[in-house]
C-alpha atoms as a printed R data frame, in Angstrom:
    type eleno elety resid chain resno       x       y       z
1   ATOM     1    CA   MET     A     1 -23.722   1.964  13.784
2   ATOM     2    CA   LYS     A     2 -20.788  -0.061  15.112
3   ATOM     3    CA   VAL     A     3 -18.061  -0.437  12.484
4   ATOM     4    CA   PHE     A     4 -14.907  -2.525  12.655
5   ATOM     5    CA   LEU     A     5 -11.957  -1.251  10.602
6   ATOM     6    CA   ILE     A     6  -9.580  -4.096   9.757
7   ATOM     7    CA   ALA     A     7  -5.806  -3.674   9.435
8   ATOM     8    CA   GLY     A     8  -3.289  -6.459   9.162
9   ATOM     9    CA   ALA     A     9  -0.076  -4.796   8.040
10  ATOM    10    CA   ARG     A    10   1.559  -1.378   8.288
11  ATOM    11    CA   PRO     A    11   0.232  -0.132   4.888
12  ATOM    12    CA   ASN     A    12  -3.316  -1.028   5.986
13  ATOM    13    CA   PHE     A    13  -3.072   1.461   8.836
14  ATOM    14    CA   MET     A    14  -2.241   4.200   6.327
15  ATOM    15    CA   LYS     A    15  -5.536   3.383   4.601
16  ATOM    16    CA   ILE     A    16  -7.787   3.081   7.645
17  ATOM    17    CA   ALA     A    17  -6.388   6.216   9.319
18  ATOM    18    CA   PRO     A    18  -8.355   8.735   7.208
19  ATOM    19    CA   ILE     A    19 -11.471   6.546   7.455
20  ATOM    20    CA   TYR     A    20 -11.224   6.562  11.241
21  ATOM    21    CA   ARG     A    21 -10.503  10.309  11.404
22  ATOM    22    CA   ALA     A    22 -13.477  11.078   9.141
23  ATOM    23    CA   SER     A    23 -15.755   8.849  11.262
24  ATOM    24    CA   LEU     A    24 -15.294  11.158  14.248
25  ATOM    25    CA   ALA     A    25 -17.401  13.783  12.488
26  ATOM    26    CA   VAL     A    26 -20.254  11.374  11.663
27  ATOM    27    CA   PRO     A    27 -23.070  11.247  14.261
28  ATOM    28    CA   GLY     A    28 -24.093   7.785  15.380
29  ATOM    29    CA   VAL     A    29 -20.964   5.983  14.169
30  ATOM    30    CA   ASP     A    30 -18.855   3.970  16.620
31  ATOM    31    CA   CYS     A    31 -15.702   3.092  14.693
32  ATOM    32    CA   ARG     A    32 -13.236   0.608  16.201
33  ATOM    33    CA   ILE     A    33  -9.861  -0.512  14.849
34  ATOM    34    CA   VAL     A    34  -9.034  -4.224  14.715
35  ATOM    35    CA   HIS     A    35  -5.358  -5.158  14.265
36  ATOM    36    CA   THR     A    36  -5.148  -8.790  13.152
37  ATOM    37    CA   GLY     A    37  -1.428  -8.984  13.876
38  ATOM    38    CA   GLN     A    38  -0.750 -10.395  10.410
39  ATOM    39    CA   HIS     A    39   2.530  -8.472  10.418
40  ATOM    40    CA   TYR     A    40   3.970  -8.033  13.883
41  ATOM    41    CA   ASP     A    41   6.019  -4.850  13.811
42  ATOM    42    CA   ARG     A    42   8.031  -3.897  16.893
43  ATOM    43    CA   GLU     A    43   8.136  -0.304  15.658
44  ATOM    44    CA   MET     A    44   4.335  -0.080  15.578
45  ATOM    45    CA   SER     A    45   4.276   1.678  18.948
46  ATOM    46    CA   GLN     A    46   1.943   4.375  20.218
47  ATOM    47    CA   SER     A    47   4.059   6.964  18.404
48  ATOM    48    CA   PHE     A    48   3.165   5.237  15.127
49  ATOM    49    CA   PHE     A    49  -0.540   5.668  15.823
50  ATOM    50    CA   ASP     A    50   0.047   9.222  17.040
51  ATOM    51    CA   ASP     A    51   1.687  10.040  13.698
52  ATOM    52    CA   LEU     A    52  -1.476   8.847  11.964
53  ATOM    53    CA   ASP     A    53  -3.760  10.681  14.416
54  ATOM    54    CA   ILE     A    54  -5.561   7.483  15.359
55  ATOM    55    CA   PRO     A    55  -5.807   5.566  18.656
56  ATOM    56    CA   ALA     A    56  -4.156   2.221  19.274
57  ATOM    57    CA   PRO     A    57  -6.334  -0.675  18.040
58  ATOM    58    CA   ALA     A    58  -9.332  -1.612  20.151
59  ATOM    59    CA   PHE     A    59  -8.700  -5.284  19.377
60  ATOM    60    CA   TYR     A    60  -5.429  -7.078  18.651
61  ATOM    61    CA   LEU     A    61  -5.819 -10.635  17.314
62  ATOM    62    CA   GLU     A    62  -2.126 -11.642  17.453
63  ATOM    63    CA   ALA     A    63  -2.350 -13.847  14.360
64  ATOM    64    CA   GLY     A    64   1.366 -13.750  13.636
65  ATOM    65    CA   SER     A    65   3.149 -15.251  10.659
66  ATOM    66    CA   GLY     A    66   2.767 -18.627   8.946
67  ATOM    67    CA   SER     A    67   1.734 -20.010   5.583
68  ATOM    68    CA   HIS     A    68  -1.179 -18.316   3.831
69  ATOM    69    CA   ALA     A    69  -3.533 -21.045   5.055
70  ATOM    70    CA   VAL     A    70  -2.256 -21.023   8.633
71  ATOM    71    CA   GLN     A    71  -2.306 -17.243   8.908
72  ATOM    72    CA   THR     A    72  -5.766 -16.922   7.349
73  ATOM    73    CA   ALA     A    73  -7.143 -19.603   9.669
74  ATOM    74    CA   LYS     A    74  -5.690 -17.956  12.787
75  ATOM    75    CA   ILE     A    75  -7.223 -14.624  11.854
76  ATOM    76    CA   MET     A    76 -10.619 -16.180  11.123
77  ATOM    77    CA   VAL     A    77 -10.804 -18.020  14.445
78  ATOM    78    CA   ALA     A    78  -9.765 -14.983  16.485
79  ATOM    79    CA   PHE     A    79 -11.952 -12.523  14.563
80  ATOM    80    CA   GLU     A    80 -15.029 -14.746  14.821
81  ATOM    81    CA   ALA     A    81 -14.778 -14.650  18.616
82  ATOM    82    CA   VAL     A    82 -14.559 -10.841  18.604
83  ATOM    83    CA   CYS     A    83 -17.513 -10.477  16.236
84  ATOM    84    CA   GLU     A    84 -19.714 -12.859  18.218
85  ATOM    85    CA   LYS     A    85 -19.033 -10.899  21.396
86  ATOM    86    CA   GLU     A    86 -19.172  -7.354  19.991
87  ATOM    87    CA   GLN     A    87 -21.709  -7.803  17.147
88  ATOM    88    CA   PRO     A    88 -20.621  -5.027  14.761
89  ATOM    89    CA   ASP     A    89 -23.042  -3.763  12.105
90  ATOM    90    CA   LEU     A    90 -20.380  -3.444   9.427
91  ATOM    91    CA   VAL     A    91 -16.874  -4.789   8.834
92  ATOM    92    CA   MET     A    92 -14.727  -2.575   6.613
93  ATOM    93    CA   VAL     A    93 -11.655  -4.145   5.012
94  ATOM    94    CA   VAL     A    94  -8.982  -2.434   2.932
95  ATOM    95    CA   GLY     A    95  -6.592  -3.590   0.230
96  ATOM    96    CA   ASP     A    96  -5.692  -7.178  -0.524
97  ATOM    97    CA   VAL     A    97  -3.797  -8.844   2.335
98  ATOM    98    CA   ASN     A    98  -4.764 -12.127   4.021
99  ATOM    99    CA   SER     A    99  -6.536 -10.177   6.772
100 ATOM   100    CA   THR     A   100  -8.816  -8.621   4.149
101 ATOM   101    CA   LEU     A   101  -9.907 -12.038   2.927
102 ATOM   102    CA   ALA     A   102 -10.154 -13.688   6.364
103 ATOM   103    CA   CYS     A   103 -12.243 -11.003   8.058
104 ATOM   104    CA   SER     A   104 -14.568 -10.663   5.063
105 ATOM   105    CA   ILE     A   105 -15.388 -14.380   5.139
106 ATOM   106    CA   VAL     A   106 -16.002 -14.377   8.892
107 ATOM   107    CA   ALA     A   107 -18.253 -11.314   8.734
108 ATOM   108    CA   LYS     A   108 -20.279 -12.610   5.818
109 ATOM   109    CA   LYS     A   109 -20.910 -15.983   7.479
110 ATOM   110    CA   LEU     A   110 -22.118 -14.137  10.589
111 ATOM   111    CA   GLN     A   111 -24.520 -12.064   8.432
112 ATOM   112    CA   ILE     A   112 -22.525  -8.862   9.021
113 ATOM   113    CA   GLN     A   113 -22.278  -6.461   6.115
114 ATOM   114    CA   VAL     A   114 -18.869  -6.093   4.444
115 ATOM   115    CA   ALA     A   115 -17.424  -2.991   2.818
116 ATOM   116    CA   HIS     A   116 -14.262  -3.312   0.711
117 ATOM   117    CA   VAL     A   117 -12.115  -0.220   0.241
118 ATOM   118    CA   GLU     A   118  -9.969  -0.511  -2.923
119 ATOM   119    CA   ALA     A   119 -12.491  -2.880  -4.466
120 ATOM   120    CA   GLY     A   120 -12.281  -3.951  -8.095
121 ATOM   121    CA   LEU     A   121  -8.529  -3.692  -8.633
122 ATOM   122    CA   ARG     A   122  -7.238  -6.546 -10.800
123 ATOM   123    CA   SER     A   123  -3.795  -7.571 -12.045
124 ATOM   124    CA   PHE     A   124  -5.285 -10.656 -13.779
125 ATOM   125    CA   ASP     A   125  -2.298 -12.589 -12.459
126 ATOM   126    CA   LEU     A   126  -3.387 -15.527 -10.297
127 ATOM   127    CA   ALA     A   127   0.219 -16.204  -9.335
128 ATOM   128    CA   MET     A   128  -0.136 -13.207  -7.012
129 ATOM   129    CA   PRO     A   129  -1.706 -14.147  -3.650
130 ATOM   130    CA   GLU     A   130  -3.067 -10.603  -3.450
131 ATOM   131    CA   GLU     A   131  -5.088 -11.126  -6.637
132 ATOM   132    CA   ILE     A   132  -6.836 -14.143  -5.118
133 ATOM   133    CA   ASN     A   133  -7.568 -12.138  -1.950
134 ATOM   134    CA   ARG     A   134  -9.036  -9.297  -4.024
135 ATOM   135    CA   MET     A   135 -11.243 -11.572  -6.125
136 ATOM   136    CA   VAL     A   136 -12.623 -13.632  -3.227
137 ATOM   137    CA   THR     A   137 -13.263 -10.566  -1.067
138 ATOM   138    CA   ASP     A   138 -15.159  -8.845  -3.873
139 ATOM   139    CA   ALA     A   139 -17.200 -12.013  -4.447
140 ATOM   140    CA   ILE     A   140 -18.861 -11.576  -1.018
141 ATOM   141    CA   THR     A   141 -18.676  -7.811  -0.445
142 ATOM   142    CA   ASP     A   142 -21.809  -5.680   0.073
143 ATOM   143    CA   TRP     A   143 -20.260  -2.254  -0.554
144 ATOM   144    CA   PHE     A   144 -17.546  -1.666  -3.163
145 ATOM   145    CA   PHE     A   145 -15.516   1.517  -2.657
146 ATOM   146    CA   VAL     A   146 -13.411   2.056  -5.760
147 ATOM   147    CA   THR     A   147 -10.231   4.085  -6.251
148 ATOM   148    CA   GLU     A   148 -10.103   4.306 -10.055
149 ATOM   149    CA   GLU     A   149 -12.342   3.743 -13.090
150 ATOM   150    CA   SER     A   150 -10.777   0.372 -13.931
151 ATOM   151    CA   GLY     A   151 -12.215  -0.938 -10.661
152 ATOM   152    CA   VAL     A   152 -15.722   0.094 -11.703
153 ATOM   153    CA   THR     A   153 -15.271  -1.613 -15.080
154 ATOM   154    CA   ASN     A   154 -13.963  -4.830 -13.535
155 ATOM   155    CA   LEU     A   155 -16.763  -5.072 -10.991
156 ATOM   156    CA   ARG     A   156 -19.471  -4.444 -13.584
157 ATOM   157    CA   GLN     A   157 -17.990  -7.115 -15.833
158 ATOM   158    CA   GLU     A   158 -18.095  -9.496 -12.850
159 ATOM   159    CA   GLY     A   159 -21.804  -8.788 -12.413
160 ATOM   160    CA   LYS     A   160 -21.702  -6.810  -9.170
161 ATOM   161    CA   PRO     A   161 -24.775  -4.605  -8.488
162 ATOM   162    CA   ALA     A   162 -24.228  -1.136  -9.944
163 ATOM   163    CA   ASP     A   163 -25.880   0.637  -6.999
164 ATOM   164    CA   ARG     A   164 -23.260  -0.821  -4.613
165 ATOM   165    CA   ILE     A   165 -20.222   0.171  -6.724
166 ATOM   166    CA   CYS     A   166 -19.063   3.566  -5.481
167 ATOM   167    CA   PHE     A   167 -16.202   5.473  -7.099
168 ATOM   168    CA   VAL     A   168 -14.975   7.546  -4.151
169 ATOM   169    CA   GLY     A   169 -11.271   8.211  -4.768
170 ATOM   170    CA   HIS     A   170  -8.431   6.809  -2.728
171 ATOM   171    CA   VAL     A   171  -8.039   6.826   1.063
172 ATOM   172    CA   MET     A   172  -4.294   6.155   0.663
173 ATOM   173    CA   ILE     A   173  -4.064   9.556  -1.014
174 ATOM   174    CA   ASP     A   174  -6.161  11.075   1.795
175 ATOM   175    CA   ASN     A   175  -3.498   9.902   4.229
176 ATOM   176    CA   LEU     A   176  -0.620  10.938   1.980
177 ATOM   177    CA   LEU     A   177  -1.858  14.521   1.684
178 ATOM   178    CA   HIS     A   178  -2.520  14.613   5.427
179 ATOM   179    CA   GLN     A   179   1.046  13.463   6.128
180 ATOM   180    CA   VAL     A   180   2.637  15.870   3.630
181 ATOM   181    CA   LYS     A   181   1.052  18.760   5.524
182 ATOM   182    CA   LYS     A   182   2.516  17.405   8.755
183 ATOM   183    CA   LEU     A   183   6.064  16.895   7.436
184 ATOM   184    CA   GLU     A   184   7.316  20.295   8.581
185 ATOM   185    CA   GLU     A   185   6.406  19.524  12.191
186 ATOM   186    CA   SER     A   186   7.509  15.880  12.042
187 ATOM   187    CA   ARG     A   187  10.632  14.623  13.746
188 ATOM   188    CA   ILE     A   188  12.973  13.581  10.951
189 ATOM   189    CA   SER     A   189  16.226  12.142  12.271
190 ATOM   190    CA   GLU     A   190  19.427  14.052  11.567
191 ATOM   191    CA   SER     A   191  20.895  10.952   9.947
192 ATOM   192    CA   VAL     A   192  18.092  10.872   7.358
193 ATOM   193    CA   LYS     A   193  18.401  14.615   6.679
194 ATOM   194    CA   THR     A   194  22.163  14.211   6.256
195 ATOM   195    CA   LEU     A   195  21.647  11.236   3.933
196 ATOM   196    CA   LYS     A   196  19.345  13.274   1.693
197 ATOM   197    CA   LEU     A   197  21.850  16.121   1.437
198 ATOM   198    CA   GLY     A   198  24.713  13.690   0.922
199 ATOM   199    CA   CYS     A   199  22.910  12.179  -2.068
200 ATOM   200    CA   GLY     A   200  22.689  15.601  -3.720
201 ATOM   201    CA   GLY     A   201  19.440  16.944  -2.289
202 ATOM   202    CA   GLU     A   202  16.158  17.313  -4.159
203 ATOM   203    CA   LYS     A   203  15.801  15.642  -7.605
204 ATOM   204    CA   ALA     A   204  19.364  14.302  -7.489
205 ATOM   205    CA   TYR     A   205  18.851  10.738  -6.246
206 ATOM   206    CA   ALA     A   206  16.635   7.678  -6.741
207 ATOM   207    CA   PHE     A   207  14.585   5.992  -4.023
208 ATOM   208    CA   MET     A   208  14.116   2.224  -4.060
209 ATOM   209    CA   THR     A   209  11.854  -0.395  -2.443
210 ATOM   210    CA   LEU     A   210  11.885  -4.099  -3.317
211 ATOM   211    CA   HIS     A   211  10.197  -6.959  -1.490
212 ATOM   212    CA   ARG     A   212   8.025  -9.167  -3.722
213 ATOM   213    CA   PRO     A   213   8.953 -12.870  -3.594
214 ATOM   214    CA   SER     A   214   8.831 -13.086  -7.397
215 ATOM   215    CA   ASN     A   215  11.608 -10.467  -7.532
216 ATOM   216    CA   VAL     A   216  13.857 -11.350  -4.612
217 ATOM   217    CA   ASP     A   217  13.425 -15.110  -4.143
218 ATOM   218    CA   ASP     A   218  14.585 -16.044  -7.655
219 ATOM   219    CA   LYS     A   219  18.360 -15.654  -7.948
220 ATOM   220    CA   ASN     A   220  18.522 -14.859 -11.668
221 ATOM   221    CA   THR     A   221  15.728 -12.300 -11.424
222 ATOM   222    CA   PHE     A   222  17.307 -10.599  -8.420
223 ATOM   223    CA   LEU     A   223  20.736 -10.549 -10.069
224 ATOM   224    CA   GLY     A   224  19.247  -8.835 -13.141
225 ATOM   225    CA   ILE     A   225  17.526  -6.222 -10.985
226 ATOM   226    CA   ALA     A   226  20.739  -5.637  -9.017
227 ATOM   227    CA   ALA     A   227  22.717  -5.201 -12.252
228 ATOM   228    CA   ALA     A   228  20.232  -2.559 -13.414
229 ATOM   229    CA   LEU     A   229  20.474  -0.732 -10.087
230 ATOM   230    CA   ASN     A   230  24.278  -0.738 -10.236
231 ATOM   231    CA   GLU     A   231  24.095   0.764 -13.728
232 ATOM   232    CA   ILE     A   232  21.649   3.480 -12.601
233 ATOM   233    CA   ALA     A   233  23.917   4.215  -9.628
234 ATOM   234    CA   LYS     A   234  26.620   5.392 -12.044
235 ATOM   235    CA   ASP     A   235  24.468   8.476 -12.695
236 ATOM   236    CA   MET     A   236  22.748   9.041  -9.356
237 ATOM   237    CA   ALA     A   237  22.768   7.789  -5.785
238 ATOM   238    CA   ILE     A   238  20.056   5.287  -4.859
239 ATOM   239    CA   ILE     A   239  18.553   5.284  -1.356
240 ATOM   240    CA   PHE     A   240  17.417   1.733  -0.658
241 ATOM   241    CA   PRO     A   241  15.653   0.860   2.661
242 ATOM   242    CA   VAL     A   242  15.955  -2.926   2.632
243 ATOM   243    CA   HIS     A   243  12.982  -5.114   3.551
244 ATOM   244    CA   PRO     A   244  13.906  -8.012   5.902
245 ATOM   245    CA   ARG     A   245  12.993 -10.584   3.240
246 ATOM   246    CA   THR     A   246  15.141  -8.773   0.680
247 ATOM   247    CA   LYS     A   247  18.059  -8.522   3.097
248 ATOM   248    CA   LYS     A   248  17.928 -12.258   3.678
249 ATOM   249    CA   MET     A   249  18.080 -12.984  -0.056
250 ATOM   250    CA   ILE     A   250  20.874 -10.445  -0.690
251 ATOM   251    CA   GLU     A   251  22.964 -12.413   1.775
252 ATOM   252    CA   ALA     A   252  21.855 -15.804   0.426
253 ATOM   253    CA   PHE     A   253  22.680 -14.895  -3.186
254 ATOM   254    CA   ASP     A   254  25.803 -12.900  -2.258
255 ATOM   255    CA   ILE     A   255  24.592  -9.889  -4.254
256 ATOM   256    CA   ILE     A   256  27.026  -6.975  -4.447
257 ATOM   257    CA   PHE     A   257  25.707  -3.422  -4.791
258 ATOM   258    CA   SER     A   258  27.547  -0.287  -5.877
259 ATOM   259    CA   GLU     A   259  28.827   2.000  -3.137
260 ATOM   260    CA   ASN     A   260  26.488   4.637  -4.582
261 ATOM   261    CA   ILE     A   261  23.527   2.532  -3.472
262 ATOM   262    CA   ARG     A   262  22.847   3.411   0.170
263 ATOM   263    CA   LEU     A   263  21.414   0.331   1.880
264 ATOM   264    CA   LEU     A   264  19.367   1.247   4.970
265 ATOM   265    CA   SER     A   265  17.328  -0.521   7.598
266 ATOM   266    CA   PRO     A   266  13.542  -0.234   7.029
267 ATOM   267    CA   LEU     A   267  12.192   3.288   7.545
268 ATOM   268    CA   GLY     A   268   8.917   4.498   9.003
269 ATOM   269    CA   PHE     A   269   6.295   6.109   6.779
270 ATOM   270    CA   THR     A   270   7.243   9.700   7.609
271 ATOM   271    CA   GLU     A   271  10.964   9.355   6.919
272 ATOM   272    CA   SER     A   272  10.290   7.356   3.759
273 ATOM   273    CA   LEU     A   273   7.974  10.117   2.546
274 ATOM   274    CA   PHE     A   274  10.560  12.764   3.408
275 ATOM   275    CA   LEU     A   275  13.014  10.984   1.095
276 ATOM   276    CA   TRP     A   276  10.932   9.730  -1.829
277 ATOM   277    CA   LYS     A   277   8.805  12.856  -2.364
278 ATOM   278    CA   ASP     A   278  11.922  14.695  -3.559
279 ATOM   279    CA   ALA     A   279  13.510  11.823  -5.492
280 ATOM   280    CA   ARG     A   280  14.433  12.148  -9.146
281 ATOM   281    CA   VAL     A   281  12.794   8.762  -9.660
282 ATOM   282    CA   VAL     A   282  11.287   6.048  -7.437
283 ATOM   283    CA   LEU     A   283  11.931   2.381  -8.267
284 ATOM   284    CA   THR     A   284   9.563  -0.060  -6.590
285 ATOM   285    CA   ASP     A   285   7.570  -3.273  -6.749
286 ATOM   286    CA   SER     A   286   5.038  -1.934  -4.221
287 ATOM   287    CA   GLY     A   287   1.416  -1.259  -5.104
288 ATOM   288    CA   GLY     A   288   0.923   1.747  -2.835
289 ATOM   289    CA   LEU     A   289   3.982   3.672  -4.011
290 ATOM   290    CA   GLN     A   290   2.718   3.564  -7.605
291 ATOM   291    CA   GLU     A   291  -0.291   5.565  -6.455
292 ATOM   292    CA   GLU     A   292   1.448   7.858  -3.995
293 ATOM   293    CA   THR     A   293   4.113   8.911  -6.501
294 ATOM   294    CA   THR     A   294   1.400   9.627  -9.065
295 ATOM   295    CA   ALA     A   295  -0.464  11.782  -6.537
296 ATOM   296    CA   LEU     A   296   2.648  13.902  -5.867
297 ATOM   297    CA   GLY     A   297   3.947  13.903  -9.448
298 ATOM   298    CA   VAL     A   298   7.101  11.920  -8.688
299 ATOM   299    CA   PRO     A   299   8.422   9.693 -11.537
300 ATOM   300    CA   CYS     A   300   7.954   5.997 -10.713
301 ATOM   301    CA   VAL     A   301   9.350   2.837 -12.300
302 ATOM   302    CA   THR     A   302   7.515  -0.338 -11.248
303 ATOM   303    CA   ILE     A   303   9.633  -3.480 -11.363
304 ATOM   304    CA   ARG     A   304   6.804  -5.861 -12.213
305 ATOM   305    CA   GLU     A   305   5.250  -7.355 -15.342
306 ATOM   306    CA   ASN     A   306   1.759  -6.063 -14.523
307 ATOM   307    CA   THR     A   307  -0.119  -3.687 -12.259
308 ATOM   308    CA   GLU     A   308  -3.575  -3.735 -10.696
309 ATOM   309    CA   ARG     A   309  -3.415   0.075 -10.701
310 ATOM   310    CA   PRO     A   310  -3.465   0.910 -14.447
311 ATOM   311    CA   ILE     A   311  -4.513   4.530 -13.899
312 ATOM   312    CA   THR     A   312  -0.996   5.230 -12.592
313 ATOM   313    CA   VAL     A   313   0.388   4.223 -16.000
314 ATOM   314    CA   GLU     A   314  -2.393   5.701 -18.150
315 ATOM   315    CA   MET     A   315  -2.558   9.105 -16.426
316 ATOM   316    CA   GLY     A   316   0.109   9.147 -13.747
317 ATOM   317    CA   THR     A   317   3.873   9.074 -13.429
318 ATOM   318    CA   ASN     A   318   4.279   5.287 -13.453
319 ATOM   319    CA   VAL     A   319   6.054   3.129 -16.061
320 ATOM   320    CA   LEU     A   320   5.998  -0.681 -15.990
321 ATOM   321    CA   ALA     A   321   9.526  -2.000 -16.427
322 ATOM   322    CA   GLY     A   322   9.277  -5.755 -16.130
323 ATOM   323    CA   THR     A   323  12.118  -7.368 -14.198
324 ATOM   324    CA   SER     A   324  14.935  -7.593 -16.735
325 ATOM   325    CA   GLN     A   325  18.012  -5.378 -16.585
326 ATOM   326    CA   GLU     A   326  17.290  -3.917 -20.020
327 ATOM   327    CA   GLY     A   327  13.621  -3.301 -19.217
328 ATOM   328    CA   ILE     A   328  14.416  -1.445 -16.007
329 ATOM   329    CA   LEU     A   329  17.063   0.765 -17.636
330 ATOM   330    CA   ASN     A   330  14.758   1.593 -20.565
331 ATOM   331    CA   ALA     A   331  11.879   2.373 -18.190
332 ATOM   332    CA   VAL     A   332  14.005   4.815 -16.179
333 ATOM   333    CA   GLN     A   333  14.881   6.758 -19.329
334 ATOM   334    CA   LYS     A   334  11.269   6.716 -20.545
335 ATOM   335    CA   ASN     A   335   9.958   7.735 -17.151
336 ATOM   336    CA   LEU     A   336  12.151  10.786 -16.687
337 ATOM   337    CA   ALA     A   337  10.558  12.211 -19.838
338 ATOM   338    CA   LYS     A   338   7.011  11.024 -19.086
339 ATOM   339    CA   GLY     A   339   6.723  12.882 -15.795
340 ATOM   340    CA   ARG     A   340   6.212  16.224 -17.516
341 ATOM   341    CA   ASN     A   341   2.864  15.115 -18.998
342 ATOM   342    CA   ALA     A   342   1.447  13.159 -16.055
343 ATOM   343    CA   SER     A   343  -1.678  14.182 -14.152
344 ATOM   344    CA   VAL     A   344  -3.462  13.243 -10.928
345 ATOM   345    CA   PRO     A   345  -6.410  10.819 -11.369
346 ATOM   346    CA   PRO     A   346  -9.999  11.950 -10.676
347 ATOM   347    CA   LEU     A   347 -11.096  12.226  -7.019
348 ATOM   348    CA   TRP     A   348  -7.581  11.754  -5.635
349 ATOM   349    CA   ASP     A   349  -8.190  14.929  -3.698
350 ATOM   350    CA   GLY     A   350  -8.000  13.890  -0.043
351 ATOM   351    CA   ARG     A   351 -11.756  13.461   0.487
352 ATOM   352    CA   ALA     A   352 -12.323   9.767  -0.259
353 ATOM   353    CA   ALA     A   353 -12.986   8.843   3.391
354 ATOM   354    CA   GLU     A   354 -15.618  11.574   3.693
355 ATOM   355    CA   ARG     A   355 -17.396  10.204   0.601
356 ATOM   356    CA   ILE     A   356 -17.381   6.681   2.053
357 ATOM   357    CA   TRP     A   357 -19.184   7.794   5.197
358 ATOM   358    CA   GLU     A   358 -21.633   9.950   3.226
359 ATOM   359    CA   ILE     A   359 -22.638   6.873   1.204
360 ATOM   360    CA   LEU     A   360 -22.858   4.499   4.173
361 ATOM   361    CA   CYS     A   361 -24.941   6.916   6.224
362 ATOM   362    CA   ALA     A   362 -27.249   8.059   3.404
């Protein structure tokens, strides 16, 4: 069985890595990585793939940036050519980026089976491009691999066949646990180690990520978030690796941050993990960090009005804050108390990828 694993952005590689590693133990499976080039990252060198214990992609589509329509079209044209030449038996997509949608459509029109990892997640917010990608991908998927019970419920309500909905756990957590074990042997820069100590060491600082257009492209929203961060910084240092989009808007809006907020260039996965796993609280608008913090029991405040990952709020360490200054400050206080009663969701045990291959090969 020839399987194409699709990745379009750095977080996608975190998800396909355990799937690829698990495939090596499955007889008769030829698993190949396809990088669509949706996000071109100069730091995504061979060392990046070595850190994940996966080879460099077998195919690189070089889609590049552009509007949603332009990017999706570029990926579809390039991926169709690869599929027609290589004729895979299955295309496996992960998450909710444009590459997920584009490659699913191409595969389905070529009569190639599609498997969606992280199927069924819903924010019910059609203003989010990711929500549209999730819904359309699941409309044509053959195999639905689900990370949490809400995904099963959503897919059943949408009429998907019950025998194709498979609650397997979360491959992102597979990778997280794999990387935590490797941290001791990883090369963490002295500057990052010094930063951690300088912010007080374990459980003394906050860790921050912020990149969603709805948060950083609107001046009033961003100013409210910044005011909340400056208030939090009176009590603890905040380590803030700044996304390029966010950096651009900080400069455009002339936003001033407290000196106790340490603005950094973007970090790789390993150094980010080294910092946030020991944070007193993580503040984020990312989807993946909501899950990863829950898996490691780290308090998380999500600066969004909704989440497609409700299990992180219901069982885990996550609190939805909204985007107002008051909401964020209240959520931080609530979260620091909530963490004591949080638990890890079912099947987030590091074996999701193994279950996926067991089902596909049965």
